[in-house]
N, C-alpha and C positions, 0 to 999 in steps of 0.2 A: 669785180661785174661779171657776171655769166657769159662765157660764150656760147653759149648752147642757141643757136639762132630759130624762129619760128620756122612754123613748113607753111604751107602757102594759106592766107588766108581765105577763110569760108563768108560764103557771103547769102544776103538777101534768108536770113533765117526770122521764120515766124514766133516771137517769142508772146505776144499777147496778140488778144484783139479786143480792143474798145469802142464798145457801145459801134460793130458793124465796122472799124477803121482797123484792118491789118497795123503791125508794126511789128517794126523787122530788126536784125541787129547781125552786124559780120563779125570774128573772130577769127583769132590766131593764137593756136598752141606752140608752146614748145616742143621739140621732139624728145621722148624719151617716156619715161613710165608716167612719172609727175609722182604725185599729186603736185599743181602747181600753182603757187599765188596766182589772184585774178584780181585785174582791177575792171570794172564799168565804165567806160567812157562816154558822159554825156556833152554835145555840145551845146557853141550858143546860137544867139541868132535873133537875140529880143527878146524870143519866143512866139516870134511871129514868122519868121526863117531858119534856117539854116540844115545843115545835111551831115551826115552823120560819117560820111565817107574825105570832107573838104575841106570843114571848120579844123576836124583834131586831127587832121593825116599827121601834123609834125610831134604826134605823143607816138603814133604805133614802133619806130624804128627802135627813139629808148626802151620802149618795155621789153619789147621781144631781145633786146639785147642782154637785160636785163635776168630773163627766162621768167618773164610773167606774163602769163596771160590776157590778152584783153581783149573784151567784147564794146563797140560801138554802136547806143542804140538810136533808132526814133524814139521822138516823143507826138503828141500830137500836141498842133501848134494851137496858140489862142487867135484863132477868128476873129473873135470878138472878147468885149470885155468880162462878160458870163462864162466864156474858157478858160478864164486866167486862174492857172494853179490847176485844174487837171491833168495838166502832163507829169507832176509828183507822184503821183500812183503810178504813171506810165513806166518813171523809175523804180519804185518802190516793188512792182510788179517783174522789171528786169532782173532785182535782186531777188526774187524769189525763183524767176525762173534759174537762173543759173546756179544757185544751190539746188535745184530741183531737177538739174543735170549734168552735175558737179561730178558723178563716174564718167557720164559721156564723155566730156569735156577734159576728163582727168584732171581735174580743179580740186583744191580743195578747198570747201565752202564755210569750214573756218578762218581763210586767210581769202577774205575778200577788202577789194576799196573800190572805191566811186570816187573816179575825175570828173571834172566840171570845169567847165570852161564859160564863161561870161555868164550869161543867164541860166546855162545846164547847170554853170557853177551854185546858184539858186537852189535851181532844181536839187541838186545830188544832196546840198546840206540840211536840205528841208528832208527828202527819203532817211539822212541817217540818222536824224536828230529825233524824227517821227516816223519810226518803221513801220510796217506790218509784221504783224507777229510771227517770229521767223525771222525775218529779213533785217537781221543787224546787222551793219559791215564794221568791218578794223580797224578802217581808215578812210578817211577822206582830204582830197586834193581839189582845192579851189583854186584858177587862176581868175583873175580880176573877178571874183565871184559878186555880185551883188548881194549886199546883207541885211541892206537896211530899204527897204522899196521904198516907204513914206518920204523918205530923202529922196531918192533918184526923182520922185513921183513929180515932188514940189523942186525942184532944185535941177535934176540933168537932165539933158536930149538923151539919154539912153533910154527911157521910157520910149517906145515908140510913139506914133503922133495918134492913130485912132485911140490907144491907152489914154494919152497926155487928156484927147479934147473930151472925152469919154467921163472924165472924174473932173474937169473944169467946170464951174460954175455951176451944174446939175444939183435938183435936189435932192441925188441920191452921194452926193459927194463924201462926206462925211462918211457913211456905210463903205462906200468903195473905199476909202482910206484908213478903214477899220479892217477892210482885207486885206489890203494890201501892209495892214501892221501885223498881223494873222500867218504871214505867207511869208512875213523877217525873218531866216535864219536867228537873227542878232536877237529878236524878240524871243528865238525856242529854245536858246540855251537854259541846258540842268545840266546835275550831276550827274554821271555817267556817263557822256557823249562819248564817241570814239573823238582820238586824235587826229585834231585838221595841221595839214599843211597848206598856205595860204601864199600862193605868188602872185604877184603883181609888180606891174611898170610905175614908177613915181610922177609919170608923167601921164598917168590913164584922163585922158579928158573926158570919158564916158561913166565911168565908177571908180570915184576919185577913189588913191589907196588908201585915205582916211578910214574907206569900208573896211580894211582887209584887219587893220590894224584896231577898230574899236571891237570888231570880230573877235581877233586874239584875244585880246583885253577883256572879254565877257568870258568867253571858255576858260582861261585862266583864274577870273574870281570866282569860276564854280569850281574850282578843283580838276577842271580839265586840262588835256596840252595842246599847243597852239606854237608849231613857228612860221612865223614871217618873212617868207622870203622878196625882198625888196630885190626889180631887175631896173637898177637906175637909167633914167632919164629913156624909157620904154613906154610906150600910148597902150594904146586898146588890140589887142587882136597876135595871137602868136606864129599868124605866121607874118608877119613883117619886121618881129622882134630882132635887131640883128645877134644881142646877146642870147647866146647858146649854153650859158652855163646852167639855166634852172632843170636844165633837161635833167642833166646831173646831181642834183638836188634833191629832183623830185624820184628818181631810179634808187640816191641812195638812203633817202627819205623812209623812201617805200619797202627796198629791202628789209631797212632796220624790224619798222613796223607789222610785215606780214611776215617775220622768220619765223 
């Protein structure tokens, strides 16, 4: 593991403007000339809340120690069901922004990974599986990422109440469920997908561990690469995990994929 620690983070950089909503990122770039591998981090929060500073803070230092630049991004939160899914475009735009400013940030535009935590894992996976032209990434890390939204909508408390209530018993229920299927990474796996590392607590009460197992199975079935890293006995939320071994597993895997 590299000992080239990153410089002080830069904050509040506007990377996109989505229908009048400015979107910001924070970043930290290793010292030296580069070009460095980079990771774009997408926070969780059930699509309706979350923070790029707090929710994914445990990931910053391990990436810095590994000599990987990181960019932690905002995205539009889903205030109502009609906005659900729009944030995928925000992640895509973040990838395009980082690639377009690669020389400024001293990073290699061909060595970029997406890391998504919780709901951010679904967004990162979808942006990687269905990228914008020129917006492909080299690798994806999903941390207890929901990959089958239809199953969550019907069986899990992870889906926020406002979205669940919008689904239940309405004339549009079948339409909305079809939309959730379209936004499920599990249903969008195809040949040529980037390699995935899925990190998941085996005791997660919100996003069942079996979702990551099924996603890995689907990726492998299409000829792709997927590593499933179980965190035994862990629930939902890296800020509350006792085990820290996942950090080394993540950076070791990223170093291999982004070399």
